[in-house]
N, C-alpha and C positions, 0 to 999 in steps of 0.2 A: 922799266920793269916789264918782264915777260908776262903777258896776260894769259898765257897758256892755251891759246887756240891753235891746234895743229890738226888739219884734216887728215883722216885716215881711211875709213872704210865706208862705202856707200852702197845704197840699193835704191831702186825706184820707189818713190813715195806712192802710197795709195791715194785714191781720189779724195778721201776724207782728209788725209794728211796734207794734200795739196791745197785743199780749201782752207784748212787751219793756217797753213803757211802763208797763203795769200792774205788772209784776214790779219795776221800778225804784221806782215809787211806793210799793209795799208795803214795800220795803226801807228807804226813807227814813222812812216813817210808823211811827215807833217805838211810839207809844202806840195804834196801830191804830184811830184815830178817823176815818179816811178823809179827813183833811185834813192839810196840812203847816204846821207852825208855824215861826216864825223859829228856835226852838231846834233843831228837827229839821233844818232847812236848814243851820244852823251845824254841827251834828254831822256831817252828810253831807259838808260841805265840809272839815271837819277830816280825815275819813277819806281824802279825795282830795288832801290836802295843800294845800288852798286857804286855809284859816284865815280864814273870814269872821268879822268881829266882829259884835256885836249890831246896830249901826247899819247895816252893809252887808246883813245878812240881812233886816232889816226893810224896807230899801229895795227889795231884790229882790222881796219879797212885794208891796209896794205897786205895783211895776211890772207885775205879772202878775195881781193879784187883781181879777178882773172883777166879782165880786159885792160887793166892799167889806167882807167879813167879817173881814179881817185874816189870812186863811189861804189856802193854795192847795189847792183841792179837786181831785179827780181830773180833772174835765172841763177845768179851767184848766191843769192839768199836761199833759194830752193835747194841748190846743190849742197850748201853747208848744213841745211836742215835735214838732209837725207841721213838716215842712220841704218846700221846693220846690227847684227847681234853684238858687235863690238862698238864702243862709242866712237863717234866721229871726232870728238874733241877730247884731247887728253888734258885734264885739268891738273895743274900744279897745285897740290893741296895746300901749299903755303901761300898761294896767290892772294895778295892783299885785297883785291877787289872782291873775290868770292868770300873771303873771311869777313869783310865788312858787311856784305849782304847777309851772311849768316848771323852776325852779331846784332843786326837790326831786328831780327826775329827772336833771338835768344835774350829775352828781356832780363832774366835773372842771372845771366852770364854763367850758367852752370855747364855749358857745353852741349846742351840738348834743347831742342825746340819742342814744347808741349802743345797740345791742342789749344789750351787756354792762351798761350802766348800767340799762337796763330790768330785766334779770335781777336785778341786785343789789337794786334797790328792791323788786321783787316778792318776792324771797327774804326781805328784811327784814320784809315784811308777812306772812310765813309761808305763802306760796303754794307748794304742792307742784309745780305745773306751770309754774314761772316761765319756763323756757326756751321752752316751747311758747307760753305767753301773750305773752312778749316778741316772739316771731316774728310772732304775729298782730297785735300792737299796731304793730309796725314796718311790717308790710305795709299796714295800714290808714292809718297816719299819714304815711308817707314818700311824699308826693305827687309828688316829682320823681325818685324812684328812685335817690337817691345813697347810700342805705344808712344814713342818719342822719335824725333828726327835728330840723328847725330850729324856732325859736320861731314863725315864721309858720305852718308846717305844724301845729304843736301847737295854735295858736290857731284855725286853720280846723277842725280836728277837734273842738276844744272847742265851737266855734260850732254845729256840727251836733248835738252831744250835750248842750249846755247847757240848763238849765231856764230 
């Protein structure tokens, strides 16, 4: 299955973006060897509700591994996190992994994610600040301002944040 990661346009990250990128990398790098393996990517995807299988995780690494060592090092990670006015990742909107992640939030399966659904999912993950986090997530992802997150909006935000 094509997981839909294709690098396109890049710009230099700001210092704040570099700090956020480093923090994300460190969280994913479970064994602290300064490179991401397919198992670490798979674990991170599980936590996000994306459930990559081994084949998908290895393919993701192949698509971004510039030095050919079979891992994603920090420089490769930072490069793919760079973004311009156009997205760096073009997401196939029929992508099974992205749809599965969306469906994990869309509890009533009506094709939209509400603030209440975000709160329920965040609470189920043990987040103490679920309501505040849900408000922030909705503010960021609700691109058309209708108060809910559609699959297209979800996909666009994922494209901006995807590895």
